Structures are given as C-alpha cells and as structure tokens.
N, C-alpha and C positions, 0 to 999 in steps of 0.2 A: 504494500500500500504506500502510495506517495505521501510524503509529509505535507502538512499544511504550512504555508509560508506566511510570515508577517514581516513586511518591509520595515527596517529600522534605520537604513542609511542609503544614500544614493537614490536610484530610481529614475523617474522621468527626467529627461535631459534639461539642464539649466545652462547649456552652452550657447555661444553665439555662432555656431556652425563651424568652429575651428577643429572639431573632432568628428570627422565624417562617419566612423563606425557608430558613434553615439547619436547620429542624426535620425535614427529610427525610433527615438523616444524609448530606448532600451539600454541605458547606461550601466556601468558597473554598480552593483547593488549588494547590500548585506541584508540577510534575513535571519530571523530566529524561526525555529520550527516547533511543532507540537511534540517533537521527540526530545526536546531539550538540547538541540544542537544549533549551530550557526551554519547557514548556507551562504556561499559567496558566488555571485555571478560576475565574471570579468572577462578580459581578453586573454585568449590562449597565448602564453608567453614563450614557451620553448617546446621543441619537439623532443619529448622525453617519454619513454614508455612508462605507463603507470598501470596498476592493477585494474582489472575490469570494473567499471563503475566509478573510477576516480579520474581526476584531471588536475592539472596545475593551471591556475589562472592568475592574471595580474590585475590588481585593483588599486586605484590611487590611494595614497596615504590619507588624504582628506576624508575619503569615504569611510575608511576604517576608524579614524578618529571620531567621526560622526556616530558610527555604530557604538563605539566604546562609551561615548557620552549618553547615548540612548539607553544603554544598559546600566548606567551609573557607575562605570569603572573608572 
C-alpha cells in the first residue's frame, strides 16, 4: 500500500522561470508520511545503482531547511 503524503516543504514552483525542470509546477519537495517516514522528491543527481525501490535525488538546501522548521527541528 502506498503511503499517504503530507507536503511540508517545497512544492508548487515559486521561481521566475530560471529553473526549467521546475516549470511544470513540480519542484523538489519534502513530505512526511503516515508511516512515520520522510519522503523526498528531487532531481536525479548521479547514475549510481541502488536497490530496487530506492533512488538518490538532489534537493536544494533551502527546501530541507524549510522541512526541518516545519517539523520543529
């Protein structure tokens, strides 16, 4: 069963068009889940083999800081 996601940082684009991949209103985002985990959406950063179901993504530091504030960390 897929986890339920709650957006806590990032999300809809707030750029002036200088980030073309983000122009689809689908920017790097941090979520909490109903499983007690954190899920991260970001840009694929390197070509490195990972276990099935896992991936390595890049997310701006400002989005992670926003997530930490939202969690009270």
